[in-house]
A tleap script that builds the chain and sets N, CA, C and O, in Angstrom:
source leaprc.protein.ff14SB
mol = sequence {
  NMET ILE THR LYS GLU THR ARG GLN LEU SER
  PHE GLU ASP MET LYS PRO LYS ARG ILE THR
  ARG TYR ARG GLN ILE LEU GLU ILE ILE ASP
  ASP ARG GLU MET THR ALA ARG GLU ILE GLU
  THR GLU MET ASN ARG MET GLY TYR SER LYS
  TYR PHE ASP MET ASN HIE VAL ARG PRO ARG
  LEU THR GLU LEU VAL LYS TYR HIE GLU LEU
  ILE GLU CYS GLU MET ARG GLU ASP TYR LEU
  THR HIE LYS GLN VAL ALA VAL TYR ARG LYS
  THR THR GLU GLN GLU LYS MET GLU LEU GLU
  ASN MET ASN HIE VAL PRO MET LEU CASP
}
set mol.1.N position { -12.265 7.298 -28.872 }
set mol.1.CA position { -11.340 8.067 -28.496 }
set mol.1.C position { -11.559 9.240 -27.303 }
set mol.1.O position { -10.675 9.541 -26.501 }
set mol.2.N position { -12.962 9.870 -27.339 }
set mol.2.CA position { -13.309 10.400 -26.132 }
set mol.2.C position { -12.906 9.863 -24.979 }
set mol.2.O position { -12.259 10.453 -24.113 }
set mol.3.N position { -13.426 8.291 -24.936 }
set mol.3.CA position { -13.037 8.075 -22.853 }
set mol.3.C position { -11.692 7.636 -22.976 }
set mol.3.O position { -11.304 7.167 -21.906 }
set mol.4.N position { -10.624 7.602 -24.088 }
set mol.4.CA position { -9.758 7.539 -23.501 }
set mol.4.C position { -8.789 8.524 -22.625 }
set mol.4.O position { -8.015 8.475 -21.669 }
set mol.5.N position { -9.364 9.503 -23.625 }
set mol.5.CA position { -8.863 11.073 -22.999 }
set mol.5.C position { -9.294 11.484 -21.699 }
set mol.5.O position { -8.731 12.267 -20.933 }
set mol.6.N position { -10.632 10.697 -21.511 }
set mol.6.CA position { -11.510 11.124 -20.062 }
set mol.6.C position { -10.772 10.596 -19.100 }
set mol.6.O position { -10.459 11.115 -18.029 }
set mol.7.N position { -10.510 9.575 -19.502 }
set mol.7.CA position { -9.431 8.197 -18.683 }
set mol.7.C position { -8.061 8.890 -18.210 }
set mol.7.O position { -7.643 9.010 -17.059 }
set mol.8.N position { -7.522 9.279 -19.323 }
set mol.8.CA position { -5.955 9.824 -19.304 }
set mol.8.C position { -6.028 11.280 -17.864 }
set mol.8.O position { -5.282 11.575 -16.931 }
set mol.9.N position { -7.408 11.865 -18.426 }
set mol.9.CA position { -7.866 13.113 -17.472 }
set mol.9.C position { -7.768 12.792 -15.969 }
set mol.9.O position { -7.296 13.496 -15.076 }
set mol.10.N position { -8.328 11.556 -15.893 }
set mol.10.CA position { -9.210 11.601 -14.624 }
set mol.10.C position { -7.527 10.980 -13.729 }
set mol.10.O position { -7.008 11.533 -12.759 }
set mol.11.N position { -7.063 9.847 -14.378 }
set mol.11.CA position { -5.468 9.401 -13.986 }
set mol.11.C position { -4.927 10.967 -13.580 }
set mol.11.O position { -4.846 11.198 -12.373 }
set mol.12.N position { -4.766 11.435 -13.989 }
set mol.12.CA position { -3.134 12.494 -14.001 }
set mol.12.C position { -4.132 13.806 -13.079 }
set mol.12.O position { -3.461 14.705 -12.572 }
set mol.13.N position { -5.583 13.862 -12.909 }
set mol.13.CA position { -5.984 14.418 -11.588 }
set mol.13.C position { -5.692 13.447 -10.058 }
set mol.13.O position { -5.324 13.964 -9.003 }
set mol.14.N position { -5.877 12.396 -10.195 }
set mol.14.CA position { -5.520 11.375 -9.028 }
set mol.14.C position { -4.304 11.267 -8.724 }
set mol.14.O position { -4.139 11.274 -7.504 }
set mol.15.N position { -3.160 11.147 -9.459 }
set mol.15.CA position { -1.777 11.451 -9.135 }
set mol.15.C position { -1.303 11.615 -7.873 }
set mol.15.O position { -0.793 10.814 -7.090 }
set mol.16.N position { -1.648 13.254 -7.760 }
set mol.16.CA position { -1.073 14.085 -6.748 }
set mol.16.C position { -1.910 13.332 -5.039 }
set mol.16.O position { -1.333 13.156 -3.966 }
set mol.17.N position { -3.380 13.044 -5.379 }
set mol.17.CA position { -3.912 12.155 -4.097 }
set mol.17.C position { -3.201 10.867 -3.764 }
set mol.17.O position { -3.024 10.458 -2.617 }
set mol.18.N position { -2.655 10.027 -5.307 }
set mol.18.CA position { -2.024 9.012 -5.007 }
set mol.18.C position { -0.671 9.323 -3.560 }
set mol.18.O position { -0.530 9.016 -2.376 }
set mol.19.N position { 0.056 10.087 -4.601 }
set mol.19.CA position { 1.328 10.525 -3.554 }
set mol.19.C position { 1.538 10.891 -2.349 }
set mol.19.O position { 2.540 10.925 -1.634 }
set mol.20.N position { -0.041 11.289 -2.155 }
set mol.20.CA position { -0.508 11.971 -0.699 }
set mol.20.C position { -0.629 10.955 -0.092 }
set mol.20.O position { -0.069 10.822 0.996 }
set mol.21.N position { -1.505 9.829 -0.718 }
set mol.21.CA position { -2.096 8.612 0.271 }
set mol.21.C position { -0.984 7.782 0.588 }
set mol.21.O position { -1.151 7.093 1.594 }
set mol.22.N position { 0.245 7.647 -0.073 }
set mol.22.CA position { 1.533 7.136 0.004 }
set mol.22.C position { 2.516 7.097 0.915 }
set mol.22.O position { 3.397 6.291 1.214 }
set mol.23.N position { 2.107 8.326 1.348 }
set mol.23.CA position { 3.211 9.409 2.368 }
set mol.23.C position { 2.494 8.918 3.593 }
set mol.23.O position { 3.108 8.165 4.349 }
set mol.24.N position { 0.914 9.361 3.944 }
set mol.24.CA position { 0.019 9.019 4.826 }
set mol.24.C position { 0.364 7.324 5.289 }
set mol.24.O position { 0.664 6.987 6.435 }
set mol.25.N position { 0.279 6.697 4.499 }
set mol.25.CA position { 0.497 5.163 4.634 }
set mol.25.C position { 1.782 4.932 5.162 }
set mol.25.O position { 1.971 4.077 6.027 }
set mol.26.N position { 2.542 5.532 4.767 }
set mol.26.CA position { 4.296 5.119 4.627 }
set mol.26.C position { 4.196 5.854 6.637 }
set mol.26.O position { 4.722 5.112 7.467 }
set mol.27.N position { 3.764 6.749 6.999 }
set mol.27.CA position { 4.159 8.026 8.173 }
set mol.27.C position { 2.935 6.930 9.402 }
set mol.27.O position { 3.440 6.639 10.486 }
set mol.28.N position { 1.973 6.601 9.229 }
set mol.28.CA position { 1.105 5.498 9.781 }
set mol.28.C position { 1.716 4.511 10.349 }
set mol.28.O position { 1.848 4.310 11.556 }
set mol.29.N position { 2.104 3.869 9.439 }
set mol.29.CA position { 2.989 2.307 9.341 }
set mol.29.C position { 4.404 2.611 10.097 }
set mol.29.O position { 5.061 1.763 10.702 }
set mol.30.N position { 4.675 3.705 9.975 }
set mol.30.CA position { 6.286 3.629 10.628 }
set mol.30.C position { 7.212 2.682 10.795 }
set mol.30.O position { 7.967 2.377 9.872 }
set mol.31.N position { 7.280 1.961 12.288 }
set mol.31.CA position { 8.241 0.784 12.383 }
set mol.31.C position { 6.960 -0.208 12.571 }
set mol.31.O position { 7.244 -1.308 13.047 }
set mol.32.N position { 5.948 -0.033 12.345 }
set mol.32.CA position { 4.999 -0.907 13.229 }
set mol.32.C position { 4.583 -2.092 11.569 }
set mol.32.O position { 4.789 -1.920 10.367 }
set mol.33.N position { 3.911 -3.291 12.414 }
set mol.33.CA position { 3.454 -4.070 11.240 }
set mol.33.C position { 1.545 -4.267 11.418 }
set mol.33.O position { 0.745 -4.594 12.294 }
set mol.34.N position { 1.532 -3.915 10.262 }
set mol.34.CA position { -0.228 -3.542 10.767 }
set mol.34.C position { -1.137 -3.787 9.363 }
set mol.34.O position { -0.706 -3.570 8.230 }
set mol.35.N position { -2.240 -4.194 9.627 }
set mol.35.CA position { -3.260 -4.465 8.068 }
set mol.35.C position { -3.794 -3.531 7.845 }
set mol.35.O position { -3.757 -2.499 8.515 }
set mol.36.N position { -4.638 -3.805 6.447 }
set mol.36.CA position { -4.866 -2.385 5.581 }
set mol.36.C position { -6.558 -2.004 6.801 }
set mol.36.O position { -7.010 -0.859 6.835 }
set mol.37.N position { -6.947 -2.684 7.296 }
set mol.37.CA position { -8.411 -2.326 8.278 }
set mol.37.C position { -7.115 -1.220 9.358 }
set mol.37.O position { -7.125 -0.008 9.143 }
set mol.38.N position { -6.331 -1.673 10.202 }
set mol.38.CA position { -5.817 -1.319 10.991 }
set mol.38.C position { -5.284 0.246 10.994 }
set mol.38.O position { -5.472 1.089 11.871 }
set mol.39.N position { -4.224 0.445 9.167 }
set mol.39.CA position { -4.204 1.506 8.907 }
set mol.39.C position { -5.484 2.332 8.525 }
set mol.39.O position { -5.421 3.540 8.755 }
set mol.40.N position { -6.367 1.950 8.101 }
set mol.40.CA position { -7.589 2.523 7.353 }
set mol.40.C position { -8.082 3.232 8.642 }
set mol.40.O position { -8.193 4.458 8.640 }
set mol.41.N position { -8.397 2.462 9.798 }
set mol.41.CA position { -8.460 2.844 11.384 }
set mol.41.C position { -8.067 4.034 11.610 }
set mol.41.O position { -8.831 4.963 11.873 }
set mol.42.N position { -6.675 4.127 11.517 }
set mol.42.CA position { -5.891 4.978 11.827 }
set mol.42.C position { -6.079 6.195 11.140 }
set mol.42.O position { -6.055 7.226 11.812 }
set mol.43.N position { -6.231 6.254 10.133 }
set mol.43.CA position { -6.219 7.216 8.797 }
set mol.43.C position { -7.414 8.107 9.524 }
set mol.43.O position { -7.251 9.207 10.050 }
set mol.44.N position { -8.569 7.417 9.432 }
set mol.44.CA position { -9.599 7.730 10.031 }
set mol.44.C position { -9.553 8.787 11.129 }
set mol.44.O position { -9.993 9.930 11.011 }
set mol.45.N position { -8.938 8.247 12.266 }
set mol.45.CA position { -8.537 8.781 13.579 }
set mol.45.C position { -7.734 10.018 13.286 }
set mol.45.O position { -8.190 11.070 13.733 }
set mol.46.N position { -6.437 10.066 12.503 }
set mol.46.CA position { -5.735 11.119 11.999 }
set mol.46.C position { -6.778 12.260 11.247 }
set mol.46.O position { -6.474 13.441 11.077 }
set mol.47.N position { -7.606 11.859 10.986 }
set mol.47.CA position { -8.402 12.817 10.080 }
set mol.47.C position { -7.792 12.995 8.384 }
set mol.47.O position { -7.993 13.903 7.578 }
set mol.48.N position { -7.101 11.910 8.280 }
set mol.48.CA position { -7.170 11.475 6.800 }
set mol.48.C position { -7.840 11.265 5.772 }
set mol.48.O position { -7.477 11.518 4.623 }
set mol.49.N position { -9.050 10.701 6.167 }
set mol.49.CA position { -9.834 10.084 5.822 }
set mol.49.C position { -11.222 10.689 6.367 }
set mol.49.O position { -11.424 10.679 7.582 }
set mol.50.N position { -12.314 11.290 5.360 }
set mol.50.CA position { -13.348 11.938 6.016 }
set mol.50.C position { -14.120 10.664 6.660 }
set mol.50.O position { -14.418 10.738 7.852 }
set mol.51.N position { -14.439 9.557 5.962 }
set mol.51.CA position { -15.234 8.304 6.166 }
set mol.51.C position { -14.602 6.879 5.967 }
set mol.51.O position { -13.834 6.706 5.021 }
set mol.52.N position { -14.874 5.946 6.752 }
set mol.52.CA position { -14.086 4.588 6.716 }
set mol.52.C position { -14.302 3.928 5.546 }
set mol.52.O position { -15.411 3.394 5.524 }
set mol.53.N position { -13.478 3.731 4.312 }
set mol.53.CA position { -13.591 3.137 3.588 }
set mol.53.C position { -12.411 2.308 3.154 }
set mol.53.O position { -11.350 2.925 3.244 }
set mol.54.N position { -12.321 1.156 2.737 }
set mol.54.CA position { -11.087 0.346 2.796 }
set mol.54.C position { -10.344 0.439 1.496 }
set mol.54.O position { -9.306 -0.151 1.198 }
set mol.55.N position { -11.014 1.237 0.803 }
set mol.55.CA position { -10.467 1.137 -1.004 }
set mol.55.C position { -9.608 2.621 -0.798 }
set mol.55.O position { -8.912 3.139 -1.672 }
set mol.56.N position { -9.808 3.087 0.391 }
set mol.56.CA position { -8.731 4.547 0.587 }
set mol.56.C position { -7.051 3.804 0.571 }
set mol.56.O position { -5.968 4.279 0.228 }
set mol.57.N position { -7.323 2.853 0.948 }
set mol.57.CA position { -5.706 2.209 0.991 }
set mol.57.C position { -5.403 0.940 0.929 }
set mol.57.O position { -4.314 0.563 1.363 }
set mol.58.N position { -6.233 0.127 0.426 }
set mol.58.CA position { -5.783 -1.338 -0.410 }
set mol.58.C position { -4.986 -1.031 -1.743 }
set mol.58.O position { -3.769 -1.101 -1.913 }
set mol.59.N position { -5.863 -0.713 -2.548 }
set mol.59.CA position { -4.453 -0.405 -3.674 }
set mol.59.C position { -3.399 0.298 -3.709 }
set mol.59.O position { -2.449 -0.055 -4.408 }
set mol.60.N position { -3.354 1.841 -2.688 }
set mol.60.CA position { -1.921 1.819 -2.271 }
set mol.60.C position { -1.336 0.787 -1.688 }
set mol.60.O position { -0.172 0.788 -2.090 }
set mol.61.N position { -1.508 -0.089 -0.964 }
set mol.61.CA position { -0.538 -0.540 0.191 }
set mol.61.C position { -0.125 -1.692 -1.490 }
set mol.61.O position { 1.022 -1.777 -1.930 }
set mol.62.N position { -1.162 -2.316 -2.041 }
set mol.62.CA position { -0.535 -3.341 -3.648 }
set mol.62.C position { 0.699 -2.522 -4.284 }
set mol.62.O position { 1.826 -2.989 -4.445 }
set mol.63.N position { 0.192 -0.922 -4.692 }
set mol.63.CA position { 1.143 -0.153 -5.584 }
set mol.63.C position { 2.211 -0.154 -4.327 }
set mol.63.O position { 3.112 -0.971 -4.519 }
set mol.64.N position { 2.288 0.347 -3.470 }
set mol.64.CA position { 3.510 0.253 -2.064 }
set mol.64.C position { 4.446 -0.810 -2.429 }
set mol.64.O position { 5.644 -0.547 -2.536 }
set mol.65.N position { 3.841 -2.401 -2.699 }
set mol.65.CA position { 4.564 -3.396 -2.068 }
set mol.65.C position { 4.944 -3.617 -3.674 }
set mol.65.O position { 5.968 -4.281 -3.836 }
set mol.66.N position { 4.415 -3.257 -4.640 }
set mol.66.CA position { 4.910 -3.237 -5.881 }
set mol.66.C position { 6.175 -2.144 -5.835 }
set mol.66.O position { 7.285 -2.475 -6.252 }
set mol.67.N position { 6.035 -1.442 -5.547 }
set mol.67.CA position { 7.436 -0.209 -5.543 }
set mol.67.C position { 8.489 -1.137 -4.689 }
set mol.67.O position { 9.599 -1.122 -5.222 }
set mol.68.N position { 8.434 -1.834 -3.656 }
set mol.68.CA position { 9.545 -1.846 -2.963 }
set mol.68.C position { 9.226 -1.345 -1.348 }
set mol.68.O position { 10.139 -1.566 -0.553 }
set mol.69.N position { 8.213 -0.803 -0.912 }
set mol.69.CA position { 8.099 0.123 0.009 }
set mol.69.C position { 7.795 -0.458 1.181 }
set mol.69.O position { 8.293 -0.223 2.282 }
set mol.70.N position { 6.787 -1.381 0.839 }
set mol.70.CA position { 6.059 -2.395 2.123 }
set mol.70.C position { 6.793 -3.614 1.502 }
set mol.70.O position { 7.462 -3.804 0.486 }
set mol.71.N position { 6.385 -4.335 2.531 }
set mol.71.CA position { 6.509 -5.948 2.456 }
set mol.71.C position { 5.572 -6.566 3.089 }
set mol.71.O position { 5.246 -6.005 4.135 }
set mol.72.N position { 4.767 -7.949 2.726 }
set mol.72.CA position { 4.186 -8.833 3.530 }
set mol.72.C position { 4.260 -9.413 4.180 }
set mol.72.O position { 4.368 -10.614 3.933 }
set mol.73.N position { 4.252 -8.987 5.279 }
set mol.73.CA position { 5.163 -9.904 6.117 }
set mol.73.C position { 4.927 -11.513 6.823 }
set mol.73.O position { 5.700 -12.453 7.006 }
set mol.74.N position { 3.563 -11.317 7.089 }
set mol.74.CA position { 2.792 -12.017 7.985 }
set mol.74.C position { 1.665 -12.209 7.593 }
set mol.74.O position { 1.319 -11.436 6.700 }
set mol.75.N position { 0.666 -13.214 8.022 }
set mol.75.CA position { -1.236 -13.252 7.928 }
set mol.75.C position { -1.587 -13.326 9.383 }
set mol.75.O position { -0.984 -14.087 10.140 }
set mol.76.N position { -2.610 -12.501 9.799 }
set mol.76.CA position { -3.048 -12.284 10.821 }
set mol.76.C position { -4.827 -12.441 10.754 }
set mol.76.O position { -5.388 -12.071 9.723 }
set mol.77.N position { -5.517 -12.915 11.722 }
set mol.77.CA position { -7.093 -12.923 11.575 }
set mol.77.C position { -7.809 -11.175 11.679 }
set mol.77.O position { -7.707 -10.488 12.696 }
set mol.78.N position { -8.308 -10.849 10.768 }
set mol.78.CA position { -8.987 -9.544 10.744 }
set mol.78.C position { -10.142 -9.742 12.018 }
set mol.78.O position { -11.034 -10.588 12.062 }
set mol.79.N position { -9.822 -8.676 13.038 }
set mol.79.CA position { -10.934 -8.759 14.183 }
set mol.79.C position { -11.924 -8.130 13.672 }
set mol.79.O position { -12.482 -7.467 14.547 }
set mol.80.N position { -12.339 -8.039 12.804 }
set mol.80.CA position { -14.207 -8.051 12.140 }
set mol.80.C position { -14.606 -9.041 11.329 }
set mol.80.O position { -15.536 -9.788 11.633 }
set mol.81.N position { -13.927 -9.138 10.207 }
set mol.81.CA position { -14.315 -10.354 9.224 }
set mol.81.C position { -13.851 -12.008 9.904 }
set mol.81.O position { -14.410 -13.072 9.637 }
set mol.82.N position { -12.765 -11.813 10.761 }
set mol.82.CA position { -12.351 -13.307 11.289 }
set mol.82.C position { -11.444 -13.671 9.917 }
set mol.82.O position { -10.631 -14.557 10.180 }
set mol.83.N position { -11.392 -13.315 8.835 }
set mol.83.CA position { -10.802 -13.715 7.715 }
set mol.83.C position { -8.776 -13.345 7.872 }
set mol.83.O position { -8.220 -12.303 8.218 }
set mol.84.N position { -8.316 -14.370 7.550 }
set mol.84.CA position { -6.744 -14.116 7.391 }
set mol.84.C position { -6.551 -12.632 6.618 }
set mol.84.O position { -7.185 -12.093 5.711 }
set mol.85.N position { -5.757 -12.358 7.150 }
set mol.85.CA position { -5.500 -10.992 5.967 }
set mol.85.C position { -3.893 -10.945 6.301 }
set mol.85.O position { -3.260 -11.441 7.232 }
set mol.86.N position { -3.439 -10.076 5.064 }
set mol.86.CA position { -1.675 -9.714 5.410 }
set mol.86.C position { -1.915 -8.536 6.318 }
set mol.86.O position { -2.809 -7.777 6.691 }
set mol.87.N position { -0.415 -8.839 6.496 }
set mol.87.CA position { 0.166 -7.801 7.595 }
set mol.87.C position { 1.156 -7.114 6.815 }
set mol.87.O position { 1.777 -7.791 5.996 }
set mol.88.N position { 1.434 -5.797 6.928 }
set mol.88.CA position { 2.312 -4.822 5.817 }
set mol.88.C position { 3.146 -4.036 6.931 }
set mol.88.O position { 2.704 -3.317 7.827 }
set mol.89.N position { 4.478 -4.367 6.636 }
set mol.89.CA position { 5.537 -3.417 7.237 }
set mol.89.C position { 6.839 -2.702 6.755 }
set mol.89.O position { 7.728 -3.508 6.481 }
set mol.90.N position { 7.089 -1.726 6.627 }
set mol.90.CA position { 8.335 -1.002 5.946 }
set mol.90.C position { 9.028 -2.018 5.308 }
set mol.90.O position { 8.753 -3.115 5.796 }
set mol.91.N position { 9.910 -2.062 4.301 }
set mol.91.CA position { 10.846 -2.815 3.611 }
set mol.91.C position { 12.096 -1.909 4.114 }
set mol.91.O position { 12.267 -0.691 4.177 }
set mol.92.N position { 12.817 -2.923 4.413 }
set mol.92.CA position { 14.475 -2.953 4.805 }
set mol.92.C position { 15.464 -2.649 3.805 }
set mol.92.O position { 15.733 -3.497 2.955 }
set mol.93.N position { 16.156 -1.285 3.820 }
set mol.93.CA position { 16.776 -1.083 2.946 }
set mol.93.C position { 17.009 -2.244 2.156 }
set mol.93.O position { 16.431 -2.447 1.089 }
set mol.94.N position { 18.181 -3.315 2.867 }
set mol.94.CA position { 18.625 -4.525 2.275 }
set mol.94.C position { 17.389 -5.048 1.558 }
set mol.94.O position { 17.534 -5.278 0.357 }
set mol.95.N position { 16.349 -5.242 2.032 }
set mol.95.CA position { 15.427 -6.085 1.466 }
set mol.95.C position { 14.946 -5.408 0.279 }
set mol.95.O position { 14.377 -6.055 -0.601 }
set mol.96.N position { 15.127 -4.159 0.182 }
set mol.96.CA position { 14.505 -3.127 -0.613 }
set mol.96.C position { 15.622 -3.636 -1.852 }
set mol.96.O position { 15.173 -4.134 -2.885 }
set mol.97.N position { 16.724 -3.507 -1.701 }
set mol.97.CA position { 18.161 -4.107 -2.516 }
set mol.97.C position { 17.915 -5.209 -3.326 }
set mol.97.O position { 17.995 -5.092 -4.549 }
set mol.98.N position { 17.551 -6.537 -2.663 }
set mol.98.CA position { 17.560 -7.534 -3.074 }
set mol.98.C position { 15.946 -7.728 -3.660 }
set mol.98.O position { 15.788 -8.761 -4.310 }
set mol.99.N position { 14.796 -6.894 -3.509 }
set mol.99.CA position { 13.794 -7.128 -4.254 }
set mol.99.C position { 13.862 -6.358 -5.812 }
set mol.99.O position { 13.397 -6.707 -6.897 }
set mol.100.N position { 14.580 -5.271 -5.437 }
set mol.100.CA position { 15.023 -4.516 -6.959 }
set mol.100.C position { 15.974 -5.216 -7.991 }
set mol.100.O position { 16.117 -5.132 -9.211 }
set mol.101.N position { 16.497 -5.858 -7.103 }
set mol.101.CA position { 17.487 -6.657 -8.236 }
set mol.101.C position { 17.371 -8.210 -8.385 }
set mol.101.O position { 18.355 -8.886 -8.686 }
set mol.102.N position { 16.200 -8.722 -8.176 }
set mol.102.CA position { 15.506 -10.214 -8.172 }
set mol.102.C position { 15.387 -10.635 -9.705 }
set mol.102.O position { 15.424 -11.754 -10.216 }
set mol.103.N position { 15.222 -9.299 -10.303 }
set mol.103.CA position { 15.203 -9.642 -12.071 }
set mol.103.C position { 16.492 -9.612 -12.572 }
set mol.103.O position { 16.432 -9.666 -13.800 }
set mol.104.N position { 17.652 -9.550 -12.164 }
set mol.104.CA position { 18.978 -9.295 -12.917 }
set mol.104.C position { 19.759 -10.419 -12.226 }
set mol.104.O position { 20.978 -10.495 -12.376 }
set mol.105.N position { 18.984 -11.416 -11.367 }
set mol.105.CA position { 20.037 -12.659 -11.076 }
set mol.105.C position { 19.535 -13.718 -11.765 }
set mol.105.O position { 18.352 -14.055 -11.720 }
set mol.106.N position { 20.464 -14.310 -12.461 }
set mol.106.CA position { 19.894 -15.443 -13.261 }
set mol.106.C position { 19.802 -16.561 -12.545 }
set mol.106.O position { 20.702 -16.900 -11.777 }
set mol.107.N position { 18.494 -17.387 -12.751 }
set mol.107.CA position { 17.692 -18.710 -11.893 }
set mol.107.C position { 18.174 -19.815 -12.708 }
set mol.107.O position { 17.697 -20.058 -13.817 }
set mol.108.N position { 18.852 -20.300 -12.323 }
set mol.108.CA position { 19.086 -22.048 -12.427 }
set mol.108.C position { 18.261 -22.525 -11.927 }
set mol.108.O position { 17.763 -22.287 -10.826 }
set mol.109.N position { 17.882 -23.661 -13.090 }
set mol.109.CA position { 16.910 -24.903 -12.576 }
set mol.109.C position { 17.306 -26.222 -12.234 }
set mol.109.O position { 16.466 -27.043 -11.866 }
savepdb mol mol.pdb
quit
């Protein structure tokens, strides 16, 4: 029971930080297409994060895609790891409307 309470308190403490991070990510991407590493690099350059850590952005990117604020638009080779990674961009209003209504459209098989 205590761990449940402490987890909830921790979650409540983190909420405002997540909203701030969402805003920072959306500000950085603006009208560009960027990878998580490129976003984190820019966050460091702008002073939004004190040290380089991909965990600053990756979970927030996943959430922003879930909320239809960002979309994975392509794949690109990461310059450091040489692995294929997702590239993100802001979702257009048309795409957002379509994504939000996908669950309401009956699917015919």
